[in-house]
N, C-alpha and C positions, 0 to 999 in steps of 0.2 A: 468511470463510465457514466455514473449518474450526473455528475457535474458537467461532463462533456456533452451529454445528451441535452441537458438544459440549455447550455450555451448554444448548441446547434439550433434549438427551437427559436432562439432570439435572432437568428440570421446567419452568423458565421459558419463557414464550412467546418467539417470535422477536423481538417488539418489545422485550421486557425484555432479551433477549440482546444486542441492539444497544446498549441503554442501559448494560448491564453492561460491554461492551467499551469504550465511550466513557469512562465514569466510571473504570473500572479502569485504562485507559491513562493518564489524567491523574494519578491517585493514584500509580500505579507509577512514572511518569516523574518526578513531583515528588520521590518518595522516592529515586530513583536520583540525581537531580541534587543533592539535599541531601547524600547520602552521598559523592558525588564532591567537592563543595565542601569538605566537612569535612576532606579530606586536607590542605588548605592554609589554610583559613579557620576563624575562630571560629564559635561556635554562632549568634550573631545575624546575621553576614554570610551564613552558609550558609543560614539560614532565610529571610532576605530574598531571596537568590538563588532559592530554591525557590519562594517566593511570586511572584516576578516571572515564573516559568514558568507557574504556575497561572493568573495573571491576565493573561498575555500576550494583547493584543487579538486577534492573528491566531488564536491557539488558541481563544479564545472564539468567534471568527467561524466557525472550522471546526466547533465543537461545536453552536452554536445557529443558524447560518445555512446553512452549506453541508452540514452533517451528513456530512462526509467521514470515514467510519469507518476506512477504510484509511489515510488520511493521519494521523489521530490515533494510530492504533496504531503506525504507522511512527515517529512522533515519540517515542513511548514506547520503542520498540526502540532508536532512536538514542541516547536518554538512557542506556540501559544500556550501550551501546557506549562512551559517554563515561565512565561509571562505571568500566568495565573498564580503560580507559586511565589514569584518575586513580589507581586502586588497584593497578595493575600486575597485574590479574587476566586473564591470557591465556586461562584456561579459560572466562571469561564472554564474551570478545570474539567468538569464533566463532559461538556461538548467537545473540548479539545482532545480528551482521551478517547471518546467515541469515534471522532473523525480519524484519529491516529490509527485505531484498530482496523477500520474498514478501508483505510488507504493502502496500507502495506503491512501484512502480518509479521514479517521478520523484523522490520524496523520497530513495529509496535512491541514486539517481544523484547528487543534490546533496550529500547527507551523505557519500556514498562518497568524494568528492573531499576533503571536510573531514577525514574520519577518516584517509585516507591521508596528508594533510599532517601531522596530529598524530602519526601513527605514525612518520613520518620524523624527527621531532624528539624522539622518545621514547628514553629510555636503553635500553629493551629492544626496539628497533625490529625486530630479526630475528625474535624470538619472536612479536611482534604481527603481523608480516607473514605468518608461517606460519599463525597463528591466523585472520587475516583471509581468507587464501586458502581455508582449510578452511571458513570461514563462507560464502564464495561458492560453494564446492562443495556445501555443504548444500542450497543453493537452486537447484542446477543443474537439478533436475527441473522447475523453473518457468521460469527465465530462458533456458535454452538453447532449448527449443521455442518460447518467445515470440519470440526473435530470428530463429531459422531459419524459422519459419512465418509471419513477419510479412508476407511477400509473398502469403500466401493470403487475407488479409483486406484490408479497404478502408482501413486506417489511413493509408497513404501517399497515398491518393487523395482524401481529404476534408480540409477545413479544420475542425478541431475548434473553434477559437476565434479571435477577432480580438483579438490581444494589446492593441491600443490601448484596448479596452473594459475591461481588467482591471488598469490601473495604479492605484497609490495616488495619489490627487489630494487637493485641499483638502477635498473632500466626505467622504473617508474617511481623512484623514490620521492619525486615531487608531490605525489598524492598525499604524503604525510602532512605537508604544510609547514613551511619554515617558521612562520609567525607563531603557530601554536606550539611547536617544539621548543623554540627559544623561550616563549612565555612560560611554558610548563616547567622548564628547567629553573627559571627564576622563582617560580612559586614553590617548587620543591625545596629550594634553599631557604625560603622564608616561611617554611611550614608552621613555625611557632606563632606566626601572626595571622594565620588563616582561620576563618570561621568554620563552623561545622559544614555549612553549605559549600564553602570553598574546598574543603577537604574531600567531600563526596564527589564534586565535579573533577577535582584533580585526580582522584582515584580512577574514576571511570574513563577519563580522557586517556590516562596511562594504559588502562586495560585495552581500550579500543586500538591504540597505536601498536601495542605489543602483539595482540592477537591477529593483526594484519600482516605480521612479519613471519618469515620462515621459522624463526626460533620457536613458534607456537605449534609446529607441526604435530608433536605428540598428541595435543588436544584435538586437532582436526582429524586424527585417526579414529577418534571415538565416533562411531556411525551416528549415534543419536544426536550428537552435537553438530556434525558436519551436514547431516541431512536437513536440519532445521535452518541453518544460516547459509549454507551452500557456497558462498564466496567469501574468503577471508577479508578482502578489501571492503566488504560491506560493513565491517566493524568501524570503519572510518566515519560513519554517521555520528559516532559519539564525539570525536574531536571537532567535527563540523558544527555540532550543536552546542557543545560545552566549551570549545576553544575560545569563543568570543569572551567568555568570562575570564579566561587566562590572559588574553591580550589586553582587555580593559584594565585588569588588575595591575599589570606591569606598566601600562601607560599612565595609570593614576599614581603609581609609586614614583615615577620619574618626574622631575621638575625642570622648568626652564628650557634651556637649549637641549638638554638630554632628551626630554620628552619630545620636542619637535624633531630632533634627529631620528629618534626611534620611529616615530610615525612616518617620517619621510622615507626611511629605509624600507618600511613595510609597504608603502605605496609603490616604491620602485619594484620590490619583489612581486607584488600583485600584478603590476602592469606587465612585467616580463612573463609571469606565469600564465597570463591569459592569452598570450600570443599563440602557443602551440594548439590549444583546442580550437581557437578561432580559425587558424589556418587549415585545420583538418575538416572543417565543415563541408559537407557535400549535400547538395540539394537533390531531392528525388520528388517526382510527381506521381502521386497515387490517386486512383479514382476514389470516389466516396464509398464504393463497395468494399474497398480494403478495410475501411474502418467499421462499416456496418456489419460485416461478416466476422471481423476480428480474427482472421486466420493468422496463425503463427505469430501472435503478438503477446500472448499472456503466459506461455509456458516454454520450457527449454527442451524437454524430452518427452512430450506427450504425457507428462506426469498426472494430468487431470483427466485423462481418458478413462472411462469405465473399464473395470477389469474384464468384463465379458466380451470386450472388443478384441478379437485375436488378429484381425486383418485391418490395421489402422489405415483409413482412407488417405490417399495422397492427392486426390482431386475432389472438387465439389461436384455432387451429382447434377446432371442436366435437369432432371425433373424431381420435384419433391414427392409426387405421387407416381407410382409405377405398378401396373398390373402384371403380376408374375404368374398367375394361373387363372384359368376360366375365361369367361366372356362377360365383361362389364364395361359400361360406358360411364366415365366420370365427368360431371359437368357442374357449372355454378361454383367453381372453386374460389374460395376466399382465403387468403393467407395473411397472417400477422405473426409477430414474433412468438406469441404463445398460443396461437389458435389457428387451426386449419378446419375449414368447413366446406363440404362438397356434397353433391347428390350422386348417388350410385344407382344405375339401372342395370341390374345383373340378370342376364339371361339364364345363367346357371350359378350355383354356388362358386364364388371366386375368391381369390386371394390378392390383396393389395399390399404393396410395400410402401411405407412412409419413410423416405430417405432422411431420417433424423435419428441419431443415436439415442437409444432409450436411456432414460434415467428416471428414478423414482419421482413421481409427480405427474408424469404423462398419463393421461386417461383417454379412452375412446368410448364414445357412445354411438349406437346405431338406433335411430328413432327414439332417442332419450333413454336407451337401455344400455347400461355399462357392459362392455364385452372384454374378454381377455386379450392381452397383447403378447405376441410371440416375438421375443428378441434374441432367441438362441440361434444366432447365425454369426458367421465370421465378422461381419461388419457391425453387429450389435444394433442394427436398425430395427424399427418396428414393423411387424407384419400382422395383418388382421384378416379374418374370414368374413366375407360379406355374403349373406344368404340371398337366394334368388328373389328377385323383385326390385321395387323402387324404394330407396331408403335415403334418409338424411344422415350423414356421418359427421360427427363433431370430434375433433382431436384437440385436447387442451392440456396445457401444462399448468398445474396448480400446486399449492402448498401441500406437503404431506402433513399428517397430524403433528409430527414432531416439529416441523418447521413452523407450523402455526403457533405452537406453544412458544417457540423461540421468539416469534413476532410479538406475542403477548407480553413476554418478559421485557422486550424493548419498549413496548407501549407503556407498560406499568412503570418501568424505570423513568420514562419521560414524565409521566403524570406525577410521580413522587418528587421528581426534580423540580417541577413547576410549583408544587405545594411548598416544598422546603425553601425555595428561593423567595416565594411570596412571604413566608413567615419571617425569613431573615430581613427582608426589606421593611416589614412592619416593626420588627424589634429594633432596627436601627433608626 
């Protein structure tokens, strides 16, 4: 959303901003993977690995079927984290980890385990651990409130998905990726020649493939696990990101005509594989308001709705401000995303409803005096009492003390990062 809003300021529509993020993520991710592979591989194996990323069936599924902008962006961020590890660039690792976390929390959790495993077998593990911790600190403004305030929303009270409906089966087996499976099989047979990094990537690629299959159903019956990841096929982000290392490994091992034949077969498989998603593309035209209101685009089962909302709204209110009791005239209304300002001329003590769902951070002042907010109603919207007379009413959404602390952690982490990077540059 931050990136899309910035792009929108430069001129493109929100629709184009979404497309730019999706396309840019794939291009940037492929470039990062190619640069990472070039550390150990030749040009052709590295290029083949990067192509296996671009044509990864699950990535195409994310792009053309699910339209998961956050997940695709997170995959790109994870690719840059892998680039940082391959090149020994601790300066890049922290921002890549931070971007990964704020892009998509589930992908961040899955790839976080993988990245930690790779850091532990890296020769510069201490420096990368520090860089990774700072990256986590960068995103503290996001993940700390998300964890602490999780009990305020319905996330733990609703079943977002039935995992059994989202396994990879014979009907959609192509999502697994033929190139990765073949390459993984070769690597497992040559396990004695693998480096520690190769073994870690092979392990997690195998885990990602297996957990997307119905044979892993017993694990998905564990509520704590299924509620976090939600969709079994989401584990395929692991072979999408780590598969290029498998493909480039096999391409490098093959020589002469065998190498050219292998690459040729992969290209044919990729070209055939891209036809179904391209044929299923359907164009829809939505107004700018669809993107600015963000209705029904970030959750599956209203899981982020506050728990005090018992009557979930199905339509957008006609008016933001509504007089529900008394006799009061509202004028001079000014609206923005986080602030509402108006003048109230009340003939008698009156009650006004602000048709926005209350959440900690909202505050109301009348003539610069803080007043209580009543949100104990079925819709969970804010209601305020306005005394008789002429008053200036200001409604603002601000950081709570805890969120402010989380913001400070992010700021301090960034300052420490700049100091450490500068010292590293001086020492080198």
